[in-house]
C-alpha positions as CSV (number, residue, x, y, z in Angstrom):
1,M,26.3,-11.1,-16.5
2,N,22.9,-10.0,-18.1
3,K,23.2,-6.6,-18.9
4,F,19.9,-5.3,-17.6
5,L,20.4,-7.2,-14.0
6,R,23.9,-6.2,-12.5
7,N,25.2,-6.4,-9.2
8,G,23.6,-7.6,-6.6
9,L,20.4,-9.1,-5.1
10,F,17.8,-7.1,-3.3
11,M,17.7,-9.8,-0.8
12,L,17.7,-9.1,3.2
13,A,20.4,-11.9,4.1
14,A,23.1,-12.3,6.6
15,G,24.7,-14.9,8.4
16,A,26.8,-17.5,7.7
17,L,26.8,-18.7,4.1
18,V,26.7,-22.8,4.1
19,V,28.9,-24.1,1.5
20,S,28.7,-27.7,-0.5
21,C,30.7,-29.8,-2.4
22,A,28.3,-29.9,-5.2
23,D,30.5,-27.6,-7.8
24,Y,27.9,-26.6,-10.2
25,N,26.1,-25.1,-7.7
26,V,28.2,-21.5,-8.1
27,T,27.7,-18.2,-7.9
28,D,30.8,-16.6,-9.0
29,D,32.8,-17.5,-5.9
30,F,29.5,-18.8,-3.6
31,K,28.4,-22.0,-3.3
32,A,24.9,-22.9,-1.8
33,D,23.7,-25.7,-0.6
34,P,22.7,-28.8,-3.5
35,D,20.2,-28.1,-4.8
36,P,17.5,-29.1,-2.3
37,S,16.6,-33.3,-3.1
38,F,17.8,-35.1,-6.4
39,V,15.6,-38.3,-6.8
40,E,15.0,-40.2,-10.2
41,P,14.4,-39.7,-13.0
42,Y,14.9,-35.8,-12.9
43,K,18.5,-36.0,-10.6
44,D,20.9,-35.6,-13.6
45,L,19.3,-32.3,-14.8
46,G,21.7,-29.0,-14.3
47,P,20.8,-25.9,-12.7
48,I,17.8,-24.5,-14.8
49,K,19.6,-21.7,-16.1
50,S,22.6,-23.3,-17.5
51,Y,20.1,-24.4,-20.5
52,I,19.9,-20.8,-21.6
53,D,21.9,-20.4,-25.2
54,R,23.2,-17.1,-24.1
55,A,24.8,-16.4,-27.1
56,Q,21.7,-16.7,-29.3
57,Y,19.5,-15.0,-26.3
58,P,22.0,-13.1,-24.8
59,N,18.9,-10.8,-23.0
60,M,17.1,-13.6,-21.6
61,T,17.1,-14.2,-17.9
62,L,15.2,-16.5,-15.0
63,G,14.2,-14.8,-12.0
64,A,13.1,-16.2,-8.7
65,T,10.2,-14.5,-6.5
66,L,10.9,-15.0,-2.8
67,R,9.8,-13.7,0.7
68,V,12.6,-12.5,2.4
69,V,11.8,-14.3,5.3
70,D,12.1,-17.0,3.4
71,F,15.6,-16.3,1.5
72,N,16.8,-15.6,5.0
73,K,16.9,-18.9,6.3
74,Q,19.4,-20.0,3.9
75,E,17.8,-23.2,3.4
76,M,15.8,-25.0,0.1
77,A,14.2,-21.3,-1.0
78,H,17.5,-20.0,-0.6
79,A,19.5,-22.7,-2.4
80,A,17.2,-23.2,-4.9
81,A,16.9,-19.5,-6.0
82,V,20.9,-18.7,-6.4
83,T,21.5,-22.6,-7.8
84,N,18.8,-22.3,-10.4
85,F,18.2,-18.8,-11.3
86,D,20.1,-15.3,-12.6
87,Y,18.7,-12.8,-10.3
88,V,16.3,-13.1,-7.2
89,S,12.8,-10.6,-6.9
90,F,11.1,-9.9,-3.8
91,G,8.1,-8.6,-5.1
92,T,6.7,-5.3,-2.9
93,T,8.1,-6.4,-0.1
94,L,10.8,-3.8,-0.3
95,M,8.8,-0.9,-1.4
96,S,8.8,2.3,0.6
97,G,5.6,1.2,2.8
98,T,7.7,-1.4,4.9
99,I,11.0,1.0,4.6
100,I,9.3,4.3,5.6
101,N,7.6,4.8,9.0
102,E,4.9,7.5,9.6
103,R,6.8,10.2,10.5
104,G,9.2,9.2,7.7
105,V,12.0,7.9,9.1
106,M,13.4,5.5,6.6
107,N,15.2,2.0,7.8
108,F,17.6,0.9,5.3
109,L,19.5,-1.1,7.5
110,D,18.5,-4.8,6.6
111,M,19.2,-3.7,3.0
112,S,22.6,-2.0,3.2
113,D,23.4,-5.7,4.7
114,L,21.7,-7.5,2.1
115,L,23.3,-5.7,-1.1
116,D,27.4,-6.0,0.6
117,H,26.7,-9.7,1.2
118,V,24.6,-10.3,-2.2
119,E,27.8,-8.1,-4.1
120,E,29.7,-10.1,-2.1
121,I,27.8,-13.6,-3.8
122,G,27.9,-11.8,-7.6
123,G,23.9,-12.1,-7.4
124,E,21.1,-10.2,-9.2
125,V,18.0,-9.0,-9.0
126,Y,15.3,-7.3,-10.2
127,G,14.6,-4.0,-7.9
128,S,11.0,-3.8,-6.6
129,P,8.3,-1.2,-7.6
130,I,9.5,2.7,-6.8
131,V,6.2,4.0,-6.9
132,A,2.7,2.3,-6.5
133,N,-0.8,2.7,-5.2
134,A,-0.2,-0.3,-2.9
135,N,2.3,-0.8,0.1
136,Q,2.8,2.9,-0.1
137,A,4.1,4.6,2.8
138,D,0.8,6.2,3.3
139,T,0.7,7.3,7.0
140,W,3.9,9.9,6.2
141,L,2.0,10.9,2.7
142,N,-0.7,11.7,4.8
143,M,1.1,13.3,7.3
144,L,2.4,15.5,4.9
145,T,-0.4,16.7,3.2
146,A,-2.6,16.9,5.9
147,P,-3.9,20.5,6.9
148,I,-1.7,23.0,7.9
149,E,-2.2,24.8,11.4
150,I,-2.9,28.3,11.6
151,S,-3.4,31.0,14.4
152,V,-6.7,31.7,14.9
153,D,-9.5,33.9,17.4
154,P,-11.7,33.0,19.4
155,I,-15.5,34.0,18.1
156,E,-18.8,34.7,20.7
157,D,-21.6,32.9,19.5
158,K,-24.3,33.8,22.3
159,F,-24.3,35.4,25.5
160,V,-27.5,34.9,27.5
161,D,-28.0,37.3,30.9
162,Y,-30.8,36.4,33.2
163,T,-30.5,38.9,35.6
164,T,-32.2,41.2,33.3
165,M,-34.7,38.5,32.0
166,E,-38.4,38.6,32.8
167,T,-39.5,35.3,31.4
168,F,-38.0,32.4,30.6
169,T,-38.9,31.9,26.7
170,G,-36.1,29.0,26.4
171,T,-36.5,25.1,25.8
172,A,-37.6,22.7,28.4
173,I,-37.6,19.2,27.7
174,S,-39.2,18.5,31.5
175,G,-40.0,20.9,34.5
176,K,-41.2,24.1,34.1
177,P,-38.2,26.9,34.7
178,T,-38.9,30.5,35.4
179,I,-37.0,33.5,36.0
180,Q,-36.7,34.9,40.3
181,K,-36.7,38.0,39.8
182,N,-34.1,39.5,42.9
183,Y,-32.9,36.3,43.9
184,D,-30.1,37.6,45.4
185,G,-31.6,40.7,46.2
186,N,-30.4,43.0,43.4
187,D,-30.5,40.5,40.3
188,N,-32.8,38.1,38.2
189,A,-31.6,34.7,37.9
190,L,-33.3,31.2,36.1
191,K,-34.9,29.0,38.5
192,I,-34.0,25.5,37.4
193,P,-36.7,22.7,39.7
194,K,-35.1,19.7,40.6
195,F,-35.2,16.9,38.0
196,A,-35.9,19.7,35.1
197,K,-34.2,19.3,31.9
198,V,-33.5,22.6,30.7
199,Y,-31.5,24.5,27.6
200,I,-29.9,27.3,29.7
201,V,-28.6,28.6,25.8
202,E,-29.2,27.8,22.7
203,G,-30.2,29.4,18.9
204,F,-26.9,29.8,18.4
205,D,-24.8,28.2,14.7
206,L,-22.3,25.0,14.7
207,D,-18.9,24.8,13.5
208,P,-18.5,21.2,12.8
209,L,-15.1,21.8,13.3
210,G,-14.8,24.2,16.0
211,S,-13.9,23.7,19.8
212,Y,-16.4,24.9,22.1
213,T,-16.1,26.5,25.8
214,V,-19.7,27.3,27.6
215,T,-19.4,29.1,30.6
216,F,-21.9,30.1,33.3
217,Y,-22.7,31.1,36.4
218,A,-24.6,29.1,38.8
219,Q,-25.5,29.1,42.6
220,V,-27.1,26.3,44.9
221,E,-28.9,26.4,48.1
222,K,-27.5,22.7,49.1
223,D,-24.2,20.9,47.4
224,D,-25.8,19.4,44.1
225,N,-24.1,18.0,40.9
226,V,-25.4,18.5,37.2
227,I,-25.2,16.7,34.0
228,L,-24.6,18.4,30.8
229,T,-25.2,18.1,27.2
230,F,-24.0,20.2,23.9
231,S,-25.5,20.0,20.6
232,D,-26.6,16.3,21.7
233,N,-23.1,15.3,22.7
234,K,-23.6,14.0,26.6
235,I,-20.4,15.4,28.1
236,K,-18.4,12.1,29.4
237,D,-16.2,11.2,32.1
238,G,-14.2,8.0,30.6
239,A,-17.2,5.6,29.9
240,N,-19.6,7.6,32.3
241,D,-21.8,10.5,31.9
242,K,-19.4,13.9,33.7
243,K,-20.8,15.2,36.8
244,F,-20.0,18.8,37.4
245,D,-19.7,19.5,41.3
246,I,-21.6,23.1,42.1
247,K,-21.4,24.2,46.1
248,A,-23.6,25.8,48.4
249,G,-22.7,29.3,49.0
250,K,-21.5,32.1,46.0
251,W,-22.0,32.2,42.5
252,Q,-20.2,29.2,41.2
253,K,-18.5,29.4,37.9
254,V,-18.5,26.3,35.6
255,V,-17.1,26.0,32.2
256,V,-17.5,23.1,29.9
257,E,-14.7,22.3,27.0
258,A,-17.1,20.1,24.1
259,K,-17.1,19.4,20.7
260,P,-20.7,19.0,19.1
261,A,-22.3,15.8,18.1
262,E,-21.7,14.3,14.8
263,G,-24.4,15.6,12.5
264,A,-25.9,18.0,14.9
265,T,-27.5,21.2,13.4
266,E,-28.6,22.8,16.7
267,G,-26.1,24.9,19.3
268,Y,-27.1,24.5,22.3
269,L,-26.2,23.0,26.0
270,M,-28.4,21.3,28.3
271,L,-28.5,20.7,32.2
272,E,-29.9,17.9,34.0
273,G,-29.8,16.0,36.6
274,N,-30.1,18.0,39.7
275,K,-31.6,15.8,42.4
276,N,-31.2,17.9,45.7
277,A,-31.1,21.3,45.1
278,I,-32.8,24.2,42.9
279,V,-30.2,25.6,40.9
280,Y,-29.9,28.9,39.5
281,I,-28.1,30.3,36.6
282,K,-27.5,34.0,36.4
283,S,-25.8,34.1,32.4
284,V,-24.6,31.7,29.8
285,Q,-21.8,32.8,27.3
286,V,-20.7,30.5,24.0
287,V,-17.4,30.7,22.6
288,H,-15.9,28.2,20.0
289,T,-12.6,28.4,18.3
290,P,-12.7,27.5,14.8
291,D,-10.9,24.6,13.3
292,N,-7.0,26.0,13.5
293,H,-6.0,23.9,10.2
294,R,-6.5,25.0,6.2
295,P,-6.2,22.6,3.9
296,Q,-3.0,22.9,1.8
297,T,-3.0,24.7,-1.7
298,D,-2.6,22.9,-5.0
299,Q,1.3,24.7,-5.1
300,E,1.9,23.7,-1.7
301,R,0.8,19.7,-1.9
302,S,2.7,19.7,-4.9
303,D,5.9,21.1,-3.6
304,T,5.4,18.5,-0.7
305,I,4.7,15.2,-2.9
306,N,7.9,16.1,-5.1
307,Y,10.0,16.7,-1.8
308,A,8.6,12.8,-0.7
309,L,9.2,11.3,-4.3
310,N,13.2,12.7,-4.2
311,A,13.0,12.2,-0.6
312,W,12.4,8.1,-1.2
313,C,14.8,8.1,-4.3
314,D,17.2,9.9,-2.7
315,G,17.3,7.1,0.4
316,L,16.5,4.3,-1.7
317,M,19.3,4.9,-4.1
318,D,22.0,6.0,-1.7
319,I,21.9,2.7,-0.6
320,N,22.0,0.6,-4.1
321,K,24.8,2.7,-4.8
322,G,24.5,1.8,-8.7
323,R,23.9,-2.3,-7.6
324,I,20.6,-2.8,-8.7
325,N,20.1,-1.7,-12.3
326,A,16.5,-2.3,-13.2
327,F,12.9,-2.1,-11.6
328,D,9.7,-1.4,-11.8
329,L,9.2,2.2,-11.9
330,I,5.1,2.0,-11.7
331,D,3.2,-0.8,-10.8
332,E,-0.5,-1.2,-11.7
333,P,-1.7,2.3,-12.5
334,L,-4.3,1.5,-14.6
335,D,-8.3,1.9,-13.6
336,T,-10.3,-0.8,-15.3
337,K,-13.9,1.1,-13.7
338,A,-12.9,4.6,-15.4
339,Q,-12.3,5.7,-19.2
340,L,-11.3,8.7,-20.9
341,D,-12.6,10.6,-23.5
342,N,-10.8,8.8,-26.1
343,G,-11.8,5.7,-24.7
344,M,-8.2,4.5,-22.7
345,F,-8.7,3.5,-19.3
346,D,-7.7,6.1,-16.8
347,L,-5.5,5.9,-14.0
348,K,-6.2,4.7,-10.7
349,Y,-7.3,7.7,-8.0
350,S,-8.5,7.5,-4.2
351,T,-10.0,9.8,-1.7
352,E,-8.6,7.8,0.7
353,N,-5.2,8.1,0.9
354,I,-2.6,10.1,-1.2
355,Y,-1.6,8.3,-4.5
356,W,1.3,10.0,-6.0
357,Q,-0.7,10.8,-9.4
358,D,-3.1,12.6,-7.7
359,I,-1.3,15.8,-7.1
360,L,1.6,15.3,-9.8
361,G,-0.9,14.9,-12.5
362,S,-2.1,11.7,-14.6
363,E,0.6,13.0,-17.5
364,N,3.5,14.2,-15.2
365,Y,3.6,11.1,-13.3
366,A,5.6,8.9,-14.7
367,P,8.0,11.5,-15.9
368,A,8.4,12.7,-12.4
369,V,9.5,9.7,-11.0
370,S,11.9,8.5,-14.0
371,K,13.3,12.3,-13.2
372,A,13.7,11.8,-9.2
373,A,14.8,8.2,-9.4
374,S,16.7,8.9,-12.7
375,A,19.0,11.5,-10.7
376,A,19.2,9.6,-7.4
377,Y,20.8,6.6,-9.2
378,E,23.2,8.5,-10.5
379,K,23.8,10.8,-7.8
380,Y,25.2,7.7,-6.2
381,G,26.9,5.8,-8.8
382,G,24.5,4.2,-11.2
383,D,25.9,3.8,-14.6
384,P,22.9,5.6,-16.9
385,A,23.6,3.2,-19.6
386,L,22.7,0.1,-17.3
387,L,19.7,1.4,-15.8
388,K,15.9,0.5,-17.1
389,F,12.8,0.8,-15.8
390,F,9.3,-0.9,-16.6
391,I,5.6,-0.1,-16.0
392,S,4.3,-3.6,-14.5
393,E,0.4,-4.1,-14.9
394,S,-1.6,-7.2,-14.6
395,G,-4.6,-8.2,-17.0
396,L,-2.6,-7.4,-20.4
397,D,-4.3,-10.3,-21.9
398,D,-7.0,-8.0,-22.1
399,N,-6.3,-6.3,-25.5
400,K,-8.0,-2.7,-24.4
401,K,-6.3,-2.5,-20.9
402,L,-3.2,-3.6,-22.7
403,E,-3.7,-0.8,-25.5
404,S,-4.5,1.3,-22.5
405,L,-0.9,1.4,-20.8
406,N,0.2,1.1,-24.2
407,Y,-1.5,5.1,-24.5
408,W,0.2,5.8,-21.2
409,I,3.4,4.9,-21.8
410,N,3.7,6.7,-25.6
411,L,2.3,10.5,-23.5
412,W,5.1,9.4,-21.0
413,T,7.6,9.3,-22.8
414,Q,6.5,12.4,-24.8
415,R,6.6,14.1,-21.9
416,G,10.4,12.9,-20.8
417,A,9.5,10.0,-18.7
418,K,12.1,7.1,-18.8
419,I,10.5,4.1,-19.5
420,D,12.5,1.4,-21.1
421,G,10.1,-1.8,-20.8
422,I,6.9,-3.7,-19.7
423,N,6.4,-6.4,-16.4
424,A,3.4,-8.2,-17.2
425,K,2.0,-10.0,-14.4
426,L,0.7,-13.5,-15.8
427,N,-2.2,-15.3,-14.4
428,L,-2.0,-18.4,-15.8
429,Y,-4.4,-22.1,-15.5
430,Y,-3.9,-25.2,-17.5
431,S,-7.1,-26.8,-18.4
432,E,-8.3,-30.0,-19.0
433,D,-11.0,-29.1,-21.2
434,A,-9.7,-28.7,-24.7
435,A,-11.8,-25.9,-26.0
436,T,-11.0,-23.9,-22.6
437,Q,-7.1,-25.0,-23.0
438,A,-7.2,-23.8,-26.8
439,A,-8.6,-20.7,-25.6
440,N,-5.6,-20.4,-23.1
441,K,-2.8,-21.5,-25.9
442,A,-4.6,-18.5,-28.2
443,A,-5.2,-15.4,-25.0
444,L,-1.4,-16.0,-24.4
445,D,0.0,-15.6,-27.9
446,N,-2.5,-13.0,-28.7
447,L,-1.0,-11.4,-25.4
448,L,2.7,-12.2,-26.3
449,S,2.2,-10.6,-29.9
450,N,0.8,-7.6,-28.7
451,L,3.5,-7.2,-26.4
452,A,5.7,-7.7,-28.7
453,S,4.2,-5.1,-31.1
454,T,5.1,-2.4,-28.3
455,G,8.6,-2.5,-29.9
456,R,9.8,-2.4,-25.6
457,L,11.8,-4.5,-23.6
458,I,9.3,-7.1,-22.3
459,R,9.4,-9.1,-18.9
460,L,6.9,-11.7,-17.7
461,S,6.3,-12.3,-13.7
462,N,4.0,-14.2,-11.1
463,F,4.9,-16.8,-13.6
464,D,2.6,-19.7,-12.4
465,I,0.3,-21.9,-13.5
466,K,-2.8,-23.4,-11.9
467,Y,-4.3,-26.8,-13.3
468,Q,-8.4,-26.8,-13.6
469,D,-9.8,-30.3,-14.7
470,A,-13.0,-30.5,-17.4
471,E,-15.1,-29.0,-15.0
472,G,-13.0,-26.1,-14.2
473,A,-12.3,-27.2,-10.5
474,Y,-8.5,-26.0,-9.0
475,V,-6.6,-29.7,-8.5
476,S,-4.8,-29.4,-5.6
477,A,-1.1,-30.1,-5.0
478,S,-1.8,-33.1,-3.0
479,D,-4.6,-34.5,-5.4
480,I,-2.7,-34.0,-8.6
481,K,-1.8,-37.2,-10.5
482,E,1.4,-37.8,-12.3
483,A,-0.5,-37.6,-15.7
484,Q,-2.1,-34.4,-14.7
485,R,1.7,-32.9,-14.1
486,Q,3.0,-33.7,-17.0
487,Q,0.4,-31.7,-19.0
488,L,1.1,-28.8,-16.8
489,A,4.6,-29.1,-17.2
490,D,4.0,-29.3,-21.0
491,Y,2.4,-26.1,-21.0
492,Y,4.5,-24.3,-18.8
493,G,6.8,-25.3,-21.6
494,Y,4.8,-24.0,-24.2
495,V,4.9,-20.7,-22.6
496,I,8.5,-20.5,-22.2
497,K,8.9,-21.2,-25.9
498,S,6.5,-19.1,-26.8
499,Y,7.5,-16.0,-24.8
500,M,11.4,-17.1,-26.8
501,T,9.9,-17.2,-30.4
502,K,7.5,-14.3,-30.2
503,I,9.6,-12.1,-28.3
504,P,12.6,-10.4,-30.1
505,H,15.8,-11.3,-28.6
506,D,16.7,-7.7,-28.3
507,K,13.4,-7.5,-26.4
508,Q,13.7,-10.2,-23.7
509,A,14.2,-9.2,-20.9
510,G,13.1,-12.4,-18.6
511,L,10.9,-14.8,-17.3
512,C,10.3,-14.4,-12.9
513,K,9.0,-17.3,-11.2
514,G,6.1,-16.9,-9.0
515,N,6.4,-19.6,-6.3
516,L,9.5,-22.0,-6.7
517,A,7.9,-24.5,-4.7
518,D,4.3,-26.0,-4.7
519,T,1.7,-24.5,-2.2
520,S,-1.6,-25.4,-1.8
521,D,-1.8,-25.2,-5.9
522,P,0.9,-27.4,-7.8
523,V,2.7,-24.0,-8.9
524,G,6.3,-25.6,-8.3
525,L,9.1,-26.8,-9.9
526,W,9.9,-29.1,-7.1
527,S,7.1,-31.0,-5.0
528,I,7.4,-31.3,-1.2
529,D,7.3,-34.3,0.3
530,K,4.6,-35.0,2.8
531,D,7.3,-37.0,5.5
532,S,10.6,-35.4,4.7
533,K,9.5,-31.6,3.9
534,D,12.4,-31.9,1.4
535,W,12.0,-30.3,-2.1
536,V,11.8,-32.6,-4.9
537,R,11.9,-32.3,-8.8
538,N,9.2,-32.6,-10.9
539,A,8.2,-32.3,-14.2
540,T,7.6,-28.8,-14.3
541,Y,11.7,-28.7,-13.5
542,K,12.2,-30.8,-15.9
543,A,9.2,-29.0,-18.7
544,F,12.3,-25.5,-17.7
545,C,15.2,-27.4,-18.8
546,D,13.6,-28.9,-22.0
547,A,12.0,-25.4,-23.2
548,L,15.4,-23.3,-22.8
549,S,17.4,-25.8,-24.4
550,G,15.3,-25.6,-27.6
551,K,13.7,-29.3,-27.0
């Protein structure tokens, strides 16, 4: 087997295996369904991978990208993948975002069953990215790095004693509140007439994150209820205004729990809604409890993220047990909208989610990840001589982006990171316009030459080519003509042969097809029969076979 990709498919496969009498259709001791439909003129072609001269191209591999659900069905996609390709990749679908829940519980049950099954059939896999910016366990990372709860004491913000007040000097939105002297025979009280809107306390500073308790003593001569607003935030009971009942008779203690409205700057409590009785207020106290959380220190956040990284790598490699040997270490790290002082593109950062590099630091990002992943890989039986890490990135036909990626890779390796190669994600199309197509080929040739100059292993993924007419409109799979399909197939062949000639043999880590069958675009090696839904080999299938065999 290929020395870079050995021992196991990274697939959620379960259930019985369908056995075929097609002898060539074998991966070690496993037989798949016949490669799905054989119709003229391509029925006599063998499996695509059989056309690679392994002696001349010892590291050349062909991969198939599948959705887990499609592989699990063990139907057309499953048969096509295990028959025609060296390994399967599942893209981003088995990254931490799908395995780790918000509490940090890692569900590897499907992956464990998968690897056991695939080990039996001798398949191969290219591992999903270990870390990235997307498809991460964001809720878990946000929880781990959240502010820490601390003990805080309540703070009294204001106390108003109306029993000794001679004149009301506060704010009345409506009505005319006054001070009633000797209301209960001893003390004064604030007198609020019916239908008034009165600030019974005001003029204190607000803590936007604080939790407030306002306590006041009220008395009425007839049962009534009032509505309260705290600093622009009307107190609610569900969707309705909350009504605070006040019973006739003795002084009644009313306690209000509230937070200020977002953006509020004025501290106050307004009373309104007394339709049946005059309300008398004796005193008002405002107390708030500050937010009982503090941000984690830089050291705490660093310790937390390193814990998370090691926990994720440990869990992943424990299940793996050395059966997957090639991974994307980091997926799409570059930000083309941000530049360093030296003109290179910076890494991506986030103000909404936790990106690993936000806390690990730009220069320590890949070294930290490769150290954790390598240690866990070896801990659980992996052979370090087989382990390969790649950095995956799209848009590398942009010279500056590839130069920037190479800058970061060199910096990271100087700081101890293990980075063996580059996984270049393609975005190709064929154009009927001769000038445009010539530019497409030139861009591809330039990309391959630049990739070869890095001296690293080179893998091409997302190997799909769309078709454009001379006006630049994409041609769909349902509309493409036979002659157009052949032009598309010829370009597939050109890409394959260019890769095999421009990338040194010892630096070839293979090609990975994006879609096996046509989607709405004619990107497949198989077309889908509109009536039977069978997969039918098309000219692209033959182009793969011819290009790999050197024709």
